[in-house]
Every structure is written in structure tokens, then in C-alpha cells.
SESE-346983 format. One record per atom (N, C-alpha, C, O): residue number from 1; x, y, z; atom name; residue in one letter. Coordinates in nm, 3 decimals. Example, Ala and Ser with C-alpha at 12.3 -4.5 7.8 and 13.67 -1.06 7.14 Angstrom:
% SESE-346983
{atom 1; {1.319; -0.569; 0.780}; N; a}
{atom 1; {1.230; -0.450; 0.780}; CA; a}
{atom 1; {1.320; -0.330; 0.780}; C; a}
{atom 1; {1.424; -0.332; 0.846}; O; a}
{atom 2; {1.285; -0.225; 0.708}; N; s}
{atom 2; {1.367; -0.106; 0.714}; CA; s}
{atom 2; {1.290; 0.003; 0.787}; C; s}
{atom 2; {1.341; 0.114; 0.804}; O; s}
% end
This chain:
% SESE-346983
{atom 1; {13.373; 8.139; -11.877}; N; x}
{atom 1; {13.378; 8.022; -11.910}; CA; x}
{atom 1; {13.258; 8.027; -12.052}; C; x}
{atom 1; {13.179; 8.116; -12.025}; O; x}
{atom 2; {13.223; 7.967; -12.180}; N; x}
{atom 2; {13.154; 7.948; -12.224}; CA; x}
{atom 2; {13.110; 7.847; -12.317}; C; x}
{atom 2; {13.074; 7.842; -12.435}; O; x}
{atom 3; {13.134; 7.725; -12.167}; N; x}
{atom 3; {13.089; 7.570; -12.257}; CA; x}
{atom 3; {13.017; 7.525; -12.240}; C; x}
{atom 3; {12.963; 7.522; -12.130}; O; x}
{atom 4; {12.966; 7.448; -12.372}; N; x}
{atom 4; {12.803; 7.417; -12.323}; CA; x}
{atom 4; {12.803; 7.291; -12.255}; C; x}
{atom 4; {12.889; 7.211; -12.221}; O; x}
{atom 5; {12.672; 7.299; -12.247}; N; x}
{atom 5; {12.626; 7.154; -12.166}; CA; x}
{atom 5; {12.570; 6.984; -12.178}; C; x}
{atom 5; {12.471; 6.954; -12.111}; O; x}
{atom 6; {12.608; 6.923; -12.227}; N; x}
{atom 6; {12.591; 6.833; -12.261}; CA; x}
{atom 6; {12.465; 6.824; -12.309}; C; x}
{atom 6; {12.468; 6.823; -12.432}; O; x}
{atom 7; {12.321; 6.815; -12.252}; N; x}
{atom 7; {12.245; 6.827; -12.321}; CA; x}
{atom 7; {12.194; 7.002; -12.404}; C; x}
{atom 7; {12.080; 7.038; -12.431}; O; x}
{atom 8; {12.308; 7.068; -12.422}; N; x}
{atom 8; {12.263; 7.205; -12.539}; CA; x}
{atom 8; {12.368; 7.146; -12.658}; C; x}
{atom 8; {12.372; 7.219; -12.756}; O; x}
{atom 9; {12.429; 7.060; -12.664}; N; x}
{atom 9; {12.500; 6.986; -12.779}; CA; x}
{atom 9; {12.431; 6.894; -12.839}; C; x}
{atom 9; {12.342; 6.820; -12.797}; O; x}
{atom 10; {12.508; 6.911; -13.001}; N; x}
{atom 10; {12.405; 6.871; -13.064}; CA; x}
{atom 10; {12.432; 6.713; -13.071}; C; x}
{atom 10; {12.461; 6.677; -12.958}; O; x}
{atom 11; {12.434; 6.612; -13.155}; N; x}
{atom 11; {12.476; 6.474; -13.177}; CA; x}
{atom 11; {12.574; 6.485; -13.155}; C; x}
{atom 11; {12.640; 6.446; -13.059}; O; x}
{atom 12; {12.621; 6.588; -13.317}; N; x}
{atom 12; {12.743; 6.491; -13.365}; CA; x}
{atom 12; {12.885; 6.595; -13.264}; C; x}
{atom 12; {12.998; 6.551; -13.245}; O; x}
{atom 13; {12.833; 6.737; -13.214}; N; x}
{atom 13; {12.963; 6.728; -13.125}; CA; x}
{atom 13; {12.931; 6.676; -12.940}; C; x}
{atom 13; {12.972; 6.720; -12.832}; O; x}
{atom 14; {12.811; 6.531; -12.991}; N; x}
{atom 14; {12.845; 6.479; -12.865}; CA; x}
{atom 14; {12.990; 6.375; -12.889}; C; x}
{atom 14; {13.098; 6.353; -12.834}; O; x}
{atom 15; {12.941; 6.347; -12.963}; N; x}
{atom 15; {13.007; 6.222; -13.004}; CA; x}
{atom 15; {13.183; 6.302; -13.024}; C; x}
{atom 15; {13.285; 6.241; -12.993}; O; x}
{atom 16; {13.183; 6.397; -13.063}; N; x}
{atom 16; {13.342; 6.485; -13.061}; CA; x}
{atom 16; {13.410; 6.468; -12.905}; C; x}
{atom 16; {13.523; 6.435; -12.871}; O; x}
{atom 17; {13.303; 6.500; -12.834}; N; x}
{atom 17; {13.331; 6.575; -12.749}; CA; x}
{atom 17; {13.369; 6.421; -12.670}; C; x}
{atom 17; {13.466; 6.428; -12.595}; O; x}
{atom 18; {13.297; 6.279; -12.684}; N; x}
{atom 18; {13.320; 6.173; -12.640}; CA; x}
{atom 18; {13.430; 6.137; -12.683}; C; x}
{atom 18; {13.500; 6.104; -12.587}; O; x}
{atom 19; {13.482; 6.126; -12.779}; N; x}
{atom 19; {13.612; 6.074; -12.819}; CA; x}
{atom 19; {13.713; 6.136; -12.825}; C; x}
{atom 19; {13.821; 6.077; -12.839}; O; x}
{atom 20; {13.705; 6.262; -12.814}; N; x}
{atom 20; {13.811; 6.370; -12.691}; CA; x}
{atom 20; {13.836; 6.290; -12.578}; C; x}
{atom 20; {13.934; 6.217; -12.563}; O; x}
{atom 21; {13.695; 6.317; -12.457}; N; x}
{atom 21; {13.710; 6.234; -12.341}; CA; x}
{atom 21; {13.750; 6.060; -12.365}; C; x}
{atom 21; {13.744; 5.996; -12.260}; O; x}
{atom 22; {13.784; 5.989; -12.475}; N; x}
{atom 22; {13.845; 5.883; -12.430}; CA; x}
{atom 22; {13.957; 5.883; -12.488}; C; x}
{atom 22; {14.013; 5.774; -12.489}; O; x}
{atom 23; {14.024; 5.990; -12.551}; N; x}
{atom 23; {14.130; 5.997; -12.572}; CA; x}
{atom 23; {14.194; 5.989; -12.444}; C; x}
{atom 23; {14.281; 5.911; -12.405}; O; x}
{atom 24; {14.128; 6.095; -12.377}; N; x}
{atom 24; {14.245; 6.205; -12.249}; CA; x}
{atom 24; {14.231; 6.063; -12.168}; C; x}
{atom 24; {14.308; 6.024; -12.081}; O; x}
{atom 25; {14.129; 6.001; -12.211}; N; x}
{atom 25; {14.113; 5.864; -12.058}; CA; x}
{atom 25; {14.231; 5.753; -12.083}; C; x}
{atom 25; {14.278; 5.680; -11.996}; O; x}
{atom 26; {14.275; 5.755; -12.250}; N; x}
{atom 26; {14.378; 5.650; -12.300}; CA; x}
{atom 26; {14.488; 5.713; -12.277}; C; x}
{atom 26; {14.573; 5.637; -12.231}; O; x}
{atom 27; {14.528; 5.835; -12.290}; N; x}
{atom 27; {14.625; 5.890; -12.187}; CA; x}
{atom 27; {14.694; 5.855; -12.089}; C; x}
{atom 27; {14.801; 5.794; -12.087}; O; x}
{atom 28; {14.600; 5.914; -11.966}; N; x}
{atom 28; {14.578; 5.913; -11.894}; CA; x}
{atom 28; {14.621; 5.732; -11.837}; C; x}
{atom 28; {14.706; 5.698; -11.755}; O; x}
{atom 29; {14.566; 5.682; -11.882}; N; x}
{atom 29; {14.569; 5.503; -11.842}; CA; x}
{atom 29; {14.705; 5.498; -11.935}; C; x}
{atom 29; {14.753; 5.387; -11.914}; O; x}
{atom 30; {14.758; 5.543; -11.995}; N; x}
{atom 30; {14.882; 5.482; -12.014}; CA; x}
{atom 30; {15.003; 5.505; -11.925}; C; x}
{atom 30; {15.089; 5.429; -11.880}; O; x}
{atom 31; {14.973; 5.676; -11.911}; N; x}
{atom 31; {15.056; 5.740; -11.840}; CA; x}
{atom 31; {15.015; 5.670; -11.647}; C; x}
{atom 31; {15.084; 5.702; -11.550}; O; x}
{atom 32; {14.952; 5.622; -11.644}; N; x}
{atom 32; {14.943; 5.510; -11.511}; CA; x}
{atom 32; {14.838; 5.670; -11.412}; C; x}
{atom 32; {14.827; 5.651; -11.291}; O; x}
{atom 33; {14.789; 5.772; -11.454}; N; x}
{atom 33; {14.688; 5.798; -11.335}; CA; x}
{atom 33; {14.518; 5.750; -11.351}; C; x}
{atom 33; {14.425; 5.770; -11.429}; O; x}
{atom 34; {14.543; 5.682; -11.241}; N; x}
{atom 34; {14.440; 5.601; -11.270}; CA; x}
{atom 34; {14.325; 5.725; -11.230}; C; x}
{atom 34; {14.244; 5.757; -11.317}; O; x}
{atom 35; {14.321; 5.782; -11.117}; N; x}
{atom 35; {14.190; 5.831; -11.115}; CA; x}
{atom 35; {14.172; 5.930; -11.275}; C; x}
{atom 35; {14.084; 5.937; -11.362}; O; x}
{atom 36; {14.257; 5.972; -11.260}; N; x}
{atom 36; {14.234; 6.096; -11.376}; CA; x}
{atom 36; {14.169; 6.029; -11.536}; C; x}
{atom 36; {14.082; 6.081; -11.605}; O; x}
{atom 37; {14.240; 5.905; -11.561}; N; x}
{atom 37; {14.183; 5.792; -11.606}; CA; x}
{atom 37; {14.014; 5.780; -11.652}; C; x}
{atom 37; {13.952; 5.777; -11.758}; O; x}
{atom 38; {13.969; 5.774; -11.450}; N; x}
{atom 38; {13.797; 5.741; -11.418}; CA; x}
{atom 38; {13.726; 5.810; -11.429}; C; x}
{atom 38; {13.608; 5.798; -11.463}; O; x}
{atom 39; {13.814; 5.943; -11.390}; N; x}
{atom 39; {13.708; 6.094; -11.378}; CA; x}
{atom 39; {13.687; 6.140; -11.567}; C; x}
{atom 39; {13.601; 6.223; -11.598}; O; x}
{atom 40; {13.773; 6.077; -11.671}; N; x}
{atom 40; {13.770; 6.083; -11.787}; CA; x}
{atom 40; {13.650; 6.000; -11.861}; C; x}
{atom 40; {13.555; 6.041; -11.928}; O; x}
{atom 41; {13.689; 5.878; -11.826}; N; x}
{atom 41; {13.521; 5.812; -11.836}; CA; x}
{atom 41; {13.412; 5.807; -11.804}; C; x}
{atom 41; {13.307; 5.769; -11.856}; O; x}
{atom 42; {13.460; 5.874; -11.655}; N; x}
{atom 42; {13.256; 5.893; -11.596}; CA; x}
{atom 42; {13.225; 6.056; -11.723}; C; x}
{atom 42; {13.117; 6.084; -11.774}; O; x}
{atom 43; {13.312; 6.107; -11.735}; N; x}
{atom 43; {13.223; 6.221; -11.866}; CA; x}
{atom 43; {13.188; 6.200; -11.978}; C; x}
{atom 43; {13.111; 6.272; -12.043}; O; x}
{atom 44; {13.250; 6.079; -12.021}; N; x}
{atom 44; {13.230; 6.010; -12.163}; CA; x}
{atom 44; {13.099; 5.927; -12.136}; C; x}
{atom 44; {13.039; 5.896; -12.238}; O; x}
{atom 45; {13.063; 5.899; -12.059}; N; x}
{atom 45; {12.937; 5.819; -11.989}; CA; x}
{atom 45; {12.819; 5.860; -11.943}; C; x}
{atom 45; {12.724; 5.802; -11.890}; O; x}
{atom 46; {12.849; 6.005; -11.983}; N; x}
{atom 46; {12.818; 6.103; -11.911}; CA; x}
{atom 46; {12.745; 6.192; -12.062}; C; x}
{atom 46; {12.635; 6.224; -12.105}; O; x}
{atom 47; {12.828; 6.198; -12.083}; N; x}
{atom 47; {12.772; 6.234; -12.234}; CA; x}
{atom 47; {12.719; 6.160; -12.307}; C; x}
{atom 47; {12.612; 6.201; -12.350}; O; x}
{atom 48; {12.752; 6.063; -12.340}; N; x}
{atom 48; {12.744; 5.907; -12.464}; CA; x}
{atom 48; {12.519; 5.922; -12.342}; C; x}
{atom 48; {12.416; 5.903; -12.405}; O; x}
{atom 49; {12.518; 5.953; -12.204}; N; x}
{atom 49; {12.364; 5.937; -12.193}; CA; x}
{atom 49; {12.329; 6.059; -12.236}; C; x}
{atom 49; {12.316; 6.108; -12.123}; O; x}
{atom 50; {12.301; 6.160; -12.319}; N; x}
{atom 50; {12.297; 6.252; -12.405}; CA; x}
{atom 50; {12.227; 6.169; -12.503}; C; x}
{atom 50; {12.108; 6.179; -12.533}; O; x}
{atom 51; {12.284; 6.115; -12.534}; N; x}
{atom 51; {12.301; 6.037; -12.702}; CA; x}
{atom 51; {12.171; 5.963; -12.706}; C; x}
{atom 51; {12.138; 5.901; -12.807}; O; x}
{atom 52; {12.083; 5.969; -12.580}; N; x}
{atom 52; {12.029; 5.794; -12.509}; CA; x}
{atom 52; {11.876; 5.893; -12.521}; C; x}
{atom 52; {11.850; 5.998; -12.461}; O; x}
{atom 53; {11.791; 5.818; -12.619}; N; x}
{atom 53; {11.651; 5.856; -12.572}; CA; x}
{atom 53; {11.638; 5.779; -12.438}; C; x}
{atom 53; {11.687; 5.669; -12.411}; O; x}
{atom 54; {11.521; 5.903; -12.320}; N; x}
{atom 54; {11.542; 5.857; -12.251}; CA; x}
{atom 54; {11.445; 5.741; -12.207}; C; x}
{atom 54; {11.461; 5.663; -12.112}; O; x}
{atom 55; {11.333; 5.748; -12.305}; N; x}
{atom 55; {11.219; 5.655; -12.283}; CA; x}
{atom 55; {11.254; 5.532; -12.313}; C; x}
{atom 55; {11.168; 5.452; -12.278}; O; x}
{atom 56; {11.379; 5.468; -12.382}; N; x}
{atom 56; {11.382; 5.400; -12.429}; CA; x}
{atom 56; {11.421; 5.294; -12.293}; C; x}
{atom 56; {11.428; 5.172; -12.289}; O; x}
{atom 57; {11.436; 5.367; -12.219}; N; x}
{atom 57; {11.467; 5.328; -12.036}; CA; x}
{atom 57; {11.392; 5.277; -11.973}; C; x}
{atom 57; {11.489; 5.250; -11.903}; O; x}
{atom 58; {11.238; 5.193; -11.879}; N; x}
{atom 58; {11.137; 5.130; -11.891}; CA; x}
{atom 58; {11.150; 5.162; -11.755}; C; x}
{atom 58; {11.267; 5.181; -11.722}; O; x}
{atom 59; {11.044; 5.177; -11.642}; N; x}
{atom 59; {11.061; 5.185; -11.485}; CA; x}
{atom 59; {11.024; 5.032; -11.527}; C; x}
{atom 59; {10.978; 5.000; -11.637}; O; x}
{atom 60; {11.059; 4.926; -11.398}; N; x}
{atom 60; {10.975; 4.822; -11.362}; CA; x}
{atom 60; {11.124; 4.728; -11.455}; C; x}
{atom 60; {11.175; 4.623; -11.415}; O; x}
{atom 61; {11.161; 4.797; -11.569}; N; x}
{atom 61; {11.225; 4.650; -11.635}; CA; x}
{atom 61; {11.410; 4.634; -11.606}; C; x}
{atom 61; {11.487; 4.723; -11.571}; O; x}
{atom 62; {11.440; 4.490; -11.634}; N; x}
{atom 62; {11.573; 4.512; -11.571}; CA; x}
{atom 62; {11.623; 4.499; -11.704}; C; x}
{atom 62; {11.565; 4.464; -11.807}; O; x}
{atom 63; {11.792; 4.547; -11.674}; N; x}
{atom 63; {11.891; 4.545; -11.766}; CA; x}
{atom 63; {12.040; 4.511; -11.743}; C; x}
{atom 63; {12.086; 4.463; -11.640}; O; x}
{atom 64; {12.079; 4.528; -11.804}; N; x}
{atom 64; {12.205; 4.403; -11.843}; CA; x}
{atom 64; {12.323; 4.570; -11.795}; C; x}
{atom 64; {12.307; 4.654; -11.884}; O; x}
{atom 65; {12.406; 4.612; -11.703}; N; x}
{atom 65; {12.551; 4.671; -11.728}; CA; x}
{atom 65; {12.706; 4.645; -11.772}; C; x}
{atom 65; {12.808; 4.593; -11.728}; O; x}
{atom 66; {12.654; 4.715; -11.892}; N; x}
{atom 66; {12.792; 4.759; -11.961}; CA; x}
{atom 66; {12.886; 4.738; -11.899}; C; x}
{atom 66; {12.908; 4.819; -11.809}; O; x}
{atom 67; {12.971; 4.638; -11.914}; N; x}
{atom 67; {13.142; 4.623; -11.829}; CA; x}
{atom 67; {13.108; 4.631; -11.707}; C; x}
{atom 67; {13.167; 4.694; -11.619}; O; x}
{atom 68; {12.994; 4.556; -11.694}; N; x}
{atom 68; {12.964; 4.423; -11.576}; CA; x}
{atom 68; {12.874; 4.305; -11.601}; C; x}
{atom 68; {12.752; 4.289; -11.591}; O; x}
{atom 69; {13.017; 4.197; -11.654}; N; x}
{atom 69; {12.903; 4.128; -11.698}; CA; x}
{atom 69; {12.857; 3.978; -11.546}; C; x}
{atom 69; {12.930; 3.949; -11.451}; O; x}
{atom 70; {12.757; 3.933; -11.572}; N; x}
{atom 70; {12.657; 3.918; -11.529}; CA; x}
{atom 70; {12.629; 3.972; -11.346}; C; x}
{atom 70; {12.625; 3.912; -11.238}; O; x}
{atom 71; {12.612; 4.119; -11.392}; N; x}
{atom 71; {12.541; 4.230; -11.265}; CA; x}
{atom 71; {12.353; 4.250; -11.383}; C; x}
{atom 71; {12.316; 4.182; -11.479}; O; x}
{atom 72; {12.319; 4.307; -11.350}; N; x}
{atom 72; {12.213; 4.343; -11.317}; CA; x}
{atom 72; {12.096; 4.460; -11.294}; C; x}
{atom 72; {12.061; 4.455; -11.177}; O; x}
{atom 73; {12.047; 4.530; -11.344}; N; x}
{atom 73; {11.983; 4.637; -11.244}; CA; x}
{atom 73; {11.872; 4.653; -11.334}; C; x}
{atom 73; {11.870; 4.639; -11.456}; O; x}
{atom 74; {11.784; 4.684; -11.259}; N; x}
{atom 74; {11.644; 4.702; -11.177}; CA; x}
{atom 74; {11.607; 4.817; -11.228}; C; x}
{atom 74; {11.703; 4.886; -11.193}; O; x}
{atom 75; {11.542; 4.882; -11.281}; N; x}
{atom 75; {11.486; 5.038; -11.264}; CA; x}
{atom 75; {11.374; 5.117; -11.188}; C; x}
{atom 75; {11.274; 5.107; -11.259}; O; x}
{atom 76; {11.357; 5.160; -11.124}; N; x}
{atom 76; {11.265; 5.185; -11.044}; CA; x}
{atom 76; {11.220; 5.350; -11.089}; C; x}
{atom 76; {11.107; 5.393; -11.067}; O; x}
{atom 77; {11.303; 5.412; -11.139}; N; x}
{atom 77; {11.283; 5.548; -11.185}; CA; x}
{atom 77; {11.346; 5.607; -11.282}; C; x}
{atom 77; {11.439; 5.538; -11.323}; O; x}
{atom 78; {11.332; 5.718; -11.341}; N; x}
{atom 78; {11.458; 5.754; -11.407}; CA; x}
{atom 78; {11.439; 5.934; -11.342}; C; x}
{atom 78; {11.343; 5.951; -11.267}; O; x}
{atom 79; {11.505; 6.023; -11.364}; N; x}
{atom 79; {11.606; 6.127; -11.297}; CA; x}
{atom 79; {11.645; 6.183; -11.399}; C; x}
{atom 79; {11.763; 6.150; -11.387}; O; x}
{atom 80; {11.643; 6.251; -11.507}; N; x}
{atom 80; {11.700; 6.334; -11.598}; CA; x}
{atom 80; {11.766; 6.248; -11.714}; C; x}
{atom 80; {11.704; 6.174; -11.790}; O; x}
{atom 81; {11.891; 6.270; -11.715}; N; x}
{atom 81; {11.969; 6.084; -11.747}; CA; x}
{atom 81; {12.073; 5.971; -11.693}; C; x}
{atom 81; {12.179; 5.925; -11.734}; O; x}
{atom 82; {11.964; 5.942; -11.546}; N; x}
{atom 82; {12.009; 5.875; -11.465}; CA; x}
{atom 82; {11.888; 5.770; -11.456}; C; x}
{atom 82; {11.769; 5.800; -11.465}; O; x}
{atom 83; {11.942; 5.634; -11.436}; N; x}
{atom 83; {11.801; 5.568; -11.430}; CA; x}
{atom 83; {11.869; 5.595; -11.245}; C; x}
{atom 83; {11.981; 5.636; -11.217}; O; x}
{atom 84; {11.775; 5.561; -11.161}; N; x}
{atom 84; {11.764; 5.507; -11.066}; CA; x}
{atom 84; {11.715; 5.337; -10.958}; C; x}
{atom 84; {11.601; 5.291; -10.950}; O; x}
{atom 85; {11.799; 5.297; -10.914}; N; x}
{atom 85; {11.679; 5.146; -10.920}; CA; x}
{atom 85; {11.816; 5.045; -10.829}; C; x}
{atom 85; {11.915; 5.076; -10.764}; O; x}
{atom 86; {11.755; 4.922; -10.869}; N; x}
{atom 86; {11.908; 4.867; -10.753}; CA; x}
{atom 86; {11.965; 4.684; -10.842}; C; x}
{atom 86; {11.900; 4.603; -10.909}; O; x}
{atom 87; {12.064; 4.685; -10.810}; N; x}
{atom 87; {12.172; 4.603; -10.847}; CA; x}
{atom 87; {12.096; 4.442; -10.780}; C; x}
{atom 87; {12.055; 4.435; -10.664}; O; x}
{atom 88; {12.090; 4.316; -10.887}; N; x}
{atom 88; {12.023; 4.256; -10.820}; CA; x}
{atom 88; {12.119; 4.129; -10.730}; C; x}
{atom 88; {12.228; 4.098; -10.777}; O; x}
{atom 89; {12.082; 4.078; -10.631}; N; x}
{atom 89; {12.209; 3.978; -10.563}; CA; x}
{atom 89; {12.252; 4.144; -10.439}; C; x}
{atom 89; {12.222; 4.262; -10.457}; O; x}
{atom 90; {12.328; 4.079; -10.329}; N; x}
{atom 90; {12.405; 4.175; -10.242}; CA; x}
{atom 90; {12.333; 4.272; -10.193}; C; x}
{atom 90; {12.211; 4.263; -10.183}; O; x}
{atom 91; {12.383; 4.348; -10.166}; N; x}
{atom 91; {12.280; 4.461; -10.047}; CA; x}
{atom 91; {12.177; 4.547; -10.155}; C; x}
{atom 91; {12.230; 4.592; -10.256}; O; x}
{atom 92; {12.045; 4.566; -10.135}; N; x}
{atom 92; {11.975; 4.625; -10.170}; CA; x}
{atom 92; {11.941; 4.735; -10.156}; C; x}
{atom 92; {11.830; 4.764; -10.110}; O; x}
{atom 93; {12.050; 4.840; -10.201}; N; x}
{atom 93; {12.072; 5.017; -10.151}; CA; x}
{atom 93; {12.015; 5.087; -10.286}; C; x}
{atom 93; {12.068; 5.010; -10.365}; O; x}
{atom 94; {11.965; 5.152; -10.345}; N; x}
{atom 94; {11.930; 5.243; -10.411}; CA; x}
{atom 94; {12.080; 5.367; -10.475}; C; x}
{atom 94; {12.154; 5.450; -10.422}; O; x}
{atom 95; {12.064; 5.324; -10.585}; N; x}
{atom 95; {12.203; 5.396; -10.711}; CA; x}
{atom 95; {12.094; 5.423; -10.803}; C; x}
{atom 95; {11.981; 5.374; -10.807}; O; x}
{atom 96; {12.155; 5.520; -10.885}; N; x}
{atom 96; {12.203; 5.581; -10.995}; CA; x}
{atom 96; {12.247; 5.553; -11.056}; C; x}
{atom 96; {12.356; 5.526; -11.006}; O; x}
{atom 97; {12.249; 5.527; -11.174}; N; x}
{atom 97; {12.347; 5.473; -11.294}; CA; x}
{atom 97; {12.319; 5.536; -11.423}; C; x}
{atom 97; {12.200; 5.531; -11.456}; O; x}
{atom 98; {12.408; 5.599; -11.511}; N; x}
{atom 98; {12.418; 5.709; -11.626}; CA; x}
{atom 98; {12.309; 5.526; -11.733}; C; x}
{atom 98; {12.344; 5.408; -11.738}; O; x}
{atom 99; {12.188; 5.593; -11.791}; N; x}
{atom 99; {12.129; 5.562; -11.868}; CA; x}
{atom 99; {12.218; 5.459; -12.003}; C; x}
{atom 99; {12.203; 5.349; -12.056}; O; x}
{atom 100; {12.310; 5.572; -12.012}; N; x}
{atom 100; {12.454; 5.526; -12.122}; CA; x}
{atom 100; {12.467; 5.395; -12.080}; C; x}
{atom 100; {12.430; 5.327; -12.176}; O; x}
{atom 101; {12.504; 5.311; -11.974}; N; x}
{atom 101; {12.554; 5.196; -11.932}; CA; x}
{atom 101; {12.501; 5.071; -11.884}; C; x}
{atom 101; {12.563; 4.970; -11.849}; O; x}
{atom 102; {12.363; 5.094; -11.890}; N; x}
{atom 102; {12.234; 5.014; -11.893}; CA; x}
{atom 102; {12.206; 4.960; -12.046}; C; x}
{atom 102; {12.178; 5.036; -12.139}; O; x}
{atom 103; {12.221; 4.796; -12.061}; N; x}
{atom 103; {12.175; 4.767; -12.224}; CA; x}
{atom 103; {12.064; 4.679; -12.163}; C; x}
{atom 103; {12.052; 4.642; -12.046}; O; x}
{atom 104; {11.966; 4.646; -12.302}; N; x}
{atom 104; {11.823; 4.537; -12.264}; CA; x}
{atom 104; {11.904; 4.370; -12.288}; C; x}
{atom 104; {11.991; 4.302; -12.342}; O; x}
{atom 105; {11.785; 4.381; -12.192}; N; x}
{atom 105; {11.812; 4.190; -12.128}; CA; x}
{atom 105; {11.824; 4.082; -12.252}; C; x}
{atom 105; {11.896; 3.984; -12.269}; O; x}
{atom 106; {11.735; 4.136; -12.323}; N; x}
{atom 106; {11.768; 4.068; -12.503}; CA; x}
{atom 106; {11.867; 4.113; -12.504}; C; x}
{atom 106; {11.914; 4.203; -12.435}; O; x}
{atom 107; {11.928; 4.026; -12.623}; N; x}
{atom 107; {12.067; 4.059; -12.673}; CA; x}
{atom 107; {11.988; 4.026; -12.826}; C; x}
{atom 107; {11.910; 3.939; -12.864}; O; x}
{atom 108; {12.051; 4.141; -12.888}; N; x}
{atom 108; {12.059; 4.157; -13.015}; CA; x}
{atom 108; {11.980; 4.257; -13.010}; C; x}
{atom 108; {11.874; 4.233; -13.068}; O; x}
{atom 109; {11.987; 4.341; -12.973}; N; x}
{atom 109; {11.833; 4.476; -12.937}; CA; x}
{atom 109; {11.950; 4.595; -12.927}; C; x}
{atom 109; {11.918; 4.712; -12.905}; O; x}
% end
């Protein structure tokens, strides 16, 4: 197996990979294969995380969660391409989210 990891890919290779994964996800969705769709979507989000500079995610800051309107995430710390922290409201359990799904609170950024 000579597949590159996301960390080894160039920006162009990552964008090509994301496009391929999203296409596979779209086909799985059309065929009604929900679990396969979810796997490809998660892989695409992970690949997207490698296009984002982790330094742009600041511990202690609050972020919106893409795809989850009205949900907010407080980042405690970063580990690799994951932000660890808590969602606002509800149960306060620690979870890790790929940095690709975090959006700044300030709209227009």
C-alpha cells in the first residue's frame, strides 16, 4: 500500500482527494447507502482539516460548528488536526472535532 497520508499531500492533492471523496459520498447517498455516505463525508472533513493552519484555531475561543446551526464549540486545546473542547449547552463532555468544521464566531471572516 503506497497511499500518501493527508499530512504528506500537497494542497492540490488534498483538494483532488476531497473532490473524489465528496463524489463517492454523493453516489452513496443517491444509492441510499447511509453508512458509506457518512464514512466518505468524514474522510473529506479530515482531508479538509489539512488545508487549515491549526494556528488559526485559538484555545479558549468559541467557534460555530459548520453544518450545525446554532451550535457552538469552546476549544480547550489542539491535538493534531483536532480541536478538543465542549459544545455549549447540554452535557459538558469533552469531544474532539476536526478543525475543518469550526468557523469563527465573527461572520464575514
